[in-house]
C-alpha positions in Angstrom: -9.1 55.6 -41.2 -10.2 57.8 -44.1 -12.6 59.7 -41.8 -9.8 60.2 -39.2 -7.4 61.5 -41.9 -10.1 63.9 -43.2 -10.7 65.2 -39.7 -7.0 65.6 -39.1 -6.6 67.6 -42.3 -9.8 69.7 -41.8 -8.8 70.6 -38.2 -5.0 70.6 -38.6 -4.6 73.5 -36.2 -5.7 71.2 -33.4 -3.0 68.6 -34.2 0.0 70.9 -34.3 1.6 72.6 -31.3 2.2 75.9 -33.1 5.8 75.9 -32.0 4.9 75.4 -28.3 5.6 72.3 -26.3 2.7 70.4 -24.8 2.3 70.3 -21.1 3.3 67.2 -19.2 -0.3 66.8 -18.1 -1.5 66.9 -21.8 1.2 64.5 -22.9 0.3 62.0 -20.2 -3.5 62.2 -20.5 -4.0 63.1 -24.2 -7.6 63.4 -25.2 -8.9 62.8 -21.7 -7.2 66.1 -20.7 -9.1 67.9 -23.4 -12.4 66.3 -22.4 -11.9 67.3 -18.8 -11.1 70.9 -19.8 -14.2 71.1 -22.1 -16.3 69.7 -19.2 -15.0 72.3 -16.8 -13.6 69.5 -14.7 -17.2 68.1 -14.1 -17.1 64.4 -14.7 -20.8 64.2 -15.4 -20.3 66.5 -18.4 -17.7 64.3 -20.1 -20.4 61.9 -21.4 -22.4 64.8 -22.8 -19.4 66.1 -24.7 -18.5 62.6 -26.1 -22.0 62.3 -27.4 -21.7 65.4 -29.6 -20.6 65.1 -33.2 -16.8 65.2 -33.4 -16.9 68.1 -35.9 -18.8 70.2 -33.4 -16.2 69.5 -30.7 -13.3 70.2 -33.1 -14.8 73.5 -34.2 -15.2 74.6 -30.7 -11.6 73.6 -29.9 -10.4 75.6 -32.9 -12.3 78.6 -31.7 -10.8 78.2 -28.2 -7.3 77.9 -29.6 -7.7 81.1 -31.7 -9.2 82.9 -28.7 -6.3 82.0 -26.5 -3.8 83.1 -29.2 -5.6 86.4 -29.6 -5.7 87.0 -25.8 -2.0 86.1 -25.6 -1.2 88.7 -28.3 -3.4 91.3 -26.6 -1.4 90.8 -23.4 1.9 91.5 -25.1 
């Protein structure tokens, strides 16, 4: 539990919606939805992702979230 709490604190940006509502698909499928996105919808890639250290995956997710926000701002 302590490790989970540390990860949640370290990567807090991943565990907040930033004011936006989660999609129904994300609400229904949770982490599986994230894994499928990271695997580019290739089922064989999901295992490869789950074997990576969680910190590496969280870092990548943080980057993707920041990139999406920047692109959204650029489009305004």
